[in-house]
N, C-alpha and C positions, 0 to 999 in steps of 0.2 A: 191588497192581499191580508189575511188575518192569521196571525202567529200565536203560540202558546211556548211561553218559554219563560222558564225561571231559573236566570243565572245561576250557577254553582249546585244544582242541585235535581235532581230526575223528578219526573210529573208524576204524581199519584193517579192508579185507575180513579177517583173517580174525578180527579182535573181532565184526564186525560177522554174523558166520556160527556161531559158537561162540556168542556169548552169546544171538543167535534163536535159534537150535538147540535151547540149553538151555530158552528159555522156550518153545519150538513144543513141549518133550515135555512140559509139564505142564498141554496142553490136551488134555481126556478129548476122543478123535474116534472114539474105537472102538463101531464097528457106526452110524457116521454118516456122511451126507452134508454134507460140508460146502462150503460157496459162498466162495468171496474176491474181496472187492468192492475192485479196484485202480484208479487211476488209468490214467487214456492217456498218451500220449506229447507231453503238451503241459503236464507235471509235469515237475521236476528231480528226478530218484532214482536208484540202483544198483537197478533193477527186473528186472534178469536175476540180481544176484546175491539178492535178494530173493522172487524167481521157483522158482530150481534149489533154496535152501534151504529154504522152504516147501514145495515138491513133495517133498524129500529125505525130510523129517521126519513128513509128516504123509495122505503119497498110497500109502504099504504098509499104514497105521491105519487111513483111514475107508474106510468103505466105496464111496466118490467122492469125488472132488475138483474141484471147479470154479472156475475164476479167470472172474470176471465185471467186463467192463471200463465204468468207469463213465464213460460217453462224455457223458452231458448230451446236449444237442443236436449234440453236435462229430460230422464222421463216420466210421464204422468204417474201422478198421485195415485196411490191403491185408496178404498176406502175408509180403509184404518188409519193413510198420513193424513186424508184432507180430513178427519175427524180430530187426529192430532195440530193440524194445521189451523184446521177452521176451529173447533172449536166443538163440543160432542149435542151444543146446540145448531149446527150448519143445516140439519135438514128441515129444521121446526120452522124457519119463514117462511108464513105465504108470497105469493109474488117477488121468491128468489131463484135463483137457475145458479148450478155452477157449468163453466166450459170450463178444460184446459187446452193448451194450443196446439197444434198440429204442425209444427214447422216442416213437416216432409209429405204433408198432405195436399196436393196441387186445389183440391174441392174447396179445402179449409180457407184456401188463398187470395188475394186479389192482387194485380200488378194497379200503382195509381200513378208510377211516372218511373222516367231512367233520371241517374244523375249522369250529363253527358261526361263523353272524354275529356273536356276543356276543366269542366267545373272539377274533378277528381285529380288532374294532373295541379290546379290552383288550393284544391284545397288539401293536397299530400304534399308541398313542394316540390311536386316532381316523383314522386316515389312510386306512384302506380298511375298507370293509363291506359285507363280501359272506361267504358262504360260499363254503371250501376242500374242493373234494373231494382226499382222499387216494388218489392212485393211483401204485404200487410192482411194480417185475420182479417178474413172480411167482416167479422160481426164489428171489427172497428167501422165498418164503413154503414153498416144497418140498422145502427144504434143514432139517437139522439142528441145523446150525451156522451162523452165516454171524460171519468173520473180517471185517473193516475196516483197511483200508491206506490209508494216506496220507501225504506230508508238509502239515505243516503250513509255513502261509505268511500273512502279511496277505494280506485279501481285499477286493474292494469293495464287496459287497453283502453278504456276511455277518459282519466285521469281522475272523476269523480262519477261513480254508478249513480240510476236512478234522474226522473225527469224521462225524456222523452227516448233514454236507452229502453224506457220499456213498451217502446214499439219496435224498436232496433237494437240490440236484433230478440225484444224480451217474445212478441207476437209477431215478426218476421218473418219472410221467407230465409231460403238458404243463400240466396247471395249478399245479404246486408250484412248477417251472420258470419262469410267468409270475408268479406272486405276491408268490415270495419276491426278484425282480429285480425288479420293480418297486416292492416296499414298500422296498430297498433305495436305487433313483432317489430315491424320493422325500423318504429321507431325508438325500441326498445322497453322494457316497463319503468324501466330506474327513471326514463326521462318521460314517462308519463303521469304514475300514479302520483295520485298526490296534487296534480295541476290540475285547475279547474278548467284550463281554455287550452284544447287540445285539439291536435287536427281532426282527429277520430268524432269530437262532439261535436265538429265542425260540420261532417259525414253527416252525422246522425240528423242535425239540428237543420240540412242544406233536404234530406229525406222525408223529416216531419213536416214539409211545409207541403208538400202533396196531400196532408191528410185536412180535408177542409170539412170535418166533422168537431164541431164545437166539442172544446177541453177545457178541464179545470186539475190543477196538481193537488195532492196531499204527500207534501213530501216532508219525511222525519229525520230524525237524525237519534240514533243510538248510543251509548256506549256501557259495553256486553250487554243485560238483558237491561239495564235502563235505560227511560225514551228521555229523551234529554231537551224535544222542543218538537213541535208540527208547526207547519208552514202551509193554508188552505188558498189558492186561488190562483192566479195565471201562473202556468205550467214551471214555464222560466224565470218565471220572478222568485217560486215558492224554490225550486231546485237549488236558484244560486245563494240566495239566503241558506240554505239549508248546506250546503256545500261547505260555506261559510263557517256554519255552526261546526259539521264534520272536520273541518283541519283544527278547530279548536279541538273535539273531541276525541277525535279517531288517530291522529297523527302522536307517537310520542317519541322524543328526542332523547337520543344518548349521546354520552360523549366519546365513545371510541367505540370503533368496530370490535366484532367478536370473532375466535378462529371456531368455534362449536356454539350452534343454535338448537334447541330440543325444541322443535314446534310441535305442538301439541293440537291436533286434529280435534274440533269437537264433533259430536256425532251426527250433529247435521249435514254432511261431509261422508257420503256416503260411497265416492269411488274417488278417485285420482284427480280424474275431471276436474267437481270441485276442492278438492282437501287439496291441490296445488295450490291454492291461495297462501297455505302455510309457510311456501316456498317468496310467492308473491312480494309479500308484507313484511317479509324478512331480509331481501337480496339486498340491500341498499346498507346494512349494517353488520353484513359478515366479510371479513376481511380477506383481502387475496389470500388464496388457495385455503382458506377455510369453508365449513361444511357448517350442511342443513340438515337434520333427520326430522323427519316428518313423523311424528309416534302416531300412529292408528292401531292397537293392534287388530281393531276388528274391520277394517276397510279391507275389501278381499276383492275390490274391483278398479279396472282400471278405468272402464266405463261402459256402463251398459250400452249406448248410443255407438259410440264409437270405438271400441275396445277393437276391434281387430285392426282397424286402419292405424291405430297408434301403436298396435304392436309390430307393425310390418315397416312402422318406420324410426320408429324410436324415440327418444328425447334425445335433442341436440340444439346446440347455441343454434342462433340465426344464424349466422355466416357458414355453417355447415352447409343447410338446404343451399343460401345463396352463393357459395363455391359452387355448386353440383347443380345449375338450376334444371338442368335439361332431364337432369336423374328423377326431381322432387317436382317439377309445374305441373304436374299433375294430380296430386295429393290436395284434397279438400283444405283450402289454407287457413281453416278455422282450426283444421288436425296438426297442418305445422306450426301454426301460434303458440295452440297451448304446451306442445315439445317445447318453445325454446322459453315458452314463461318458465315453466317447471324448471328447464335446465340452467335458465340463467345467459348474462352474454358471456362469449366467450370469444376465440378466434379458429380462426380453419385458414391454416397457410401450409404450403408444400404439401398437403393431403393429409395434412395433420390436426386434427381437434385439438384445442387446446381450451379448458373447459376454468371459467376464471374461481369456482366454485364447484366442489362435489354435492352435492343431491343425494342424501341416503332414504332408504325406507325402511321405517320398524313399524311396518304391518303385518296383514295377513297375506301379504301377495307374495308366492313362494320365490325362495331366493332366484333362482331358475330363471323367472320370469322376471326379476327385476334385473338381472344382468342382459338377459337377452333386450328391453327394451334401453340399456345402456344408463341403470341407476343400481345404487348402492344398494347395501342388504345390511343389516341387522336386526340377530331375532329379537323381537319385542320383548319377547320374556328376560331376555338379559341385561333390561335396560331397567335402573334404579334412580327412578326420580332425585330423587334424594341427592345422589352422588351427583348433581347437575347441577342443581339451586345453592343459590350464595355463594356463586363463584363468577360473578359479574368481573371484579376486579384481576380472574387469573382468562378472563374472555371466553369464560364459557356462560349464555345466556339461556334462561327456561322462560318458553312463549307457554302459558296453559290457555285453553280456549282461542288458538292462533286462528287468522284469518281472514279476521276483522279490523282488526287495529295496525296499523302502518307504523314503522319503525324507521325513522329516519335519524342521520347524524347533524349531531345540534350546527357542526359546519356549514351545513348544507349542502356537502358535495357526495354526489350518488357516483357508482360503479357507470365509468367510460371505456366504451369498447375500444376508443381511437387511442385510451392511454395505457391499453394494453400489450 
């Protein structure tokens, strides 16, 4: 494993280019078709620098170089969004191609195996009991080498993102999307997020064993817009080292919970499907009976892909769904998982749902829609950020650019359904 890491300070652009370039030159791509799996524009990283550096060092040596954007179920990027995400020169490199994942196109997918029911039961600790078909974008199988590039952050479903998560669900079919997200929801986000070894990570790694194409990992760690480390080599070794660094750089420890959190979504979250991270990363520091306000005046979309189903289901706690499973068992499980992750943990007793915290939208989503989907509403025009700032001692926290930094209590406690 090759690493570039300067403790205590971010890497400069020229350091990234030089050290990444040196690592790339050591990768044998002669006579090979090379696939680079990269994140979409809902992750923070200096993607143009990586795109241009990788293209400059590999395109002339490989038979073909293809970048596959791991959309999961996110909508595809427009030409202008690609230009911003990859840089203005993204069409200027000869022998470089761009693909975007199509999770719902059977022609773009291939089944590589099946995780048996017995394996799923063991991995999930009995929470799930059904076999899971493993499908992957065909491009992964049609290339001679796959390079997986992505930032490692605390993640509500898997613990820490990146690594083979860029296979599943990044460029997989729907089965792994739904099963992995629902398993994470059953365990609950507070018990998953920021932990390296989780049942969902084990599920992903089991699925990755079906992929025989040789792989190289490029795992990176960001803090805000600063790049703090690059790890190149074996996918799992790089991911593990990056997760350790991410735990240092991307977790903020606080001494006490807050009754009000103003969680300010960055522009890269164009829909609630991704802006929900503004709840996930703060849930553990919201007091019982407290509230999270997702502030994003320009956000007006629930989900381009899943909006219709989310409107039908609404946002509820895990136990609300489990307590009425016959009613919800046929809803795609990633929808249910997203719903519970945004809403947070809570109980469902005697036909009544009790939320541990209130989730309020101060966005461009109209009030009647917020009520319809079981979320609170505040007119974003009435929010003055200054009124919330510097009031931590009063139990009020403001989080700019929320969604990537995980907030945890210094004593290590997390919200627990069993204690509600």
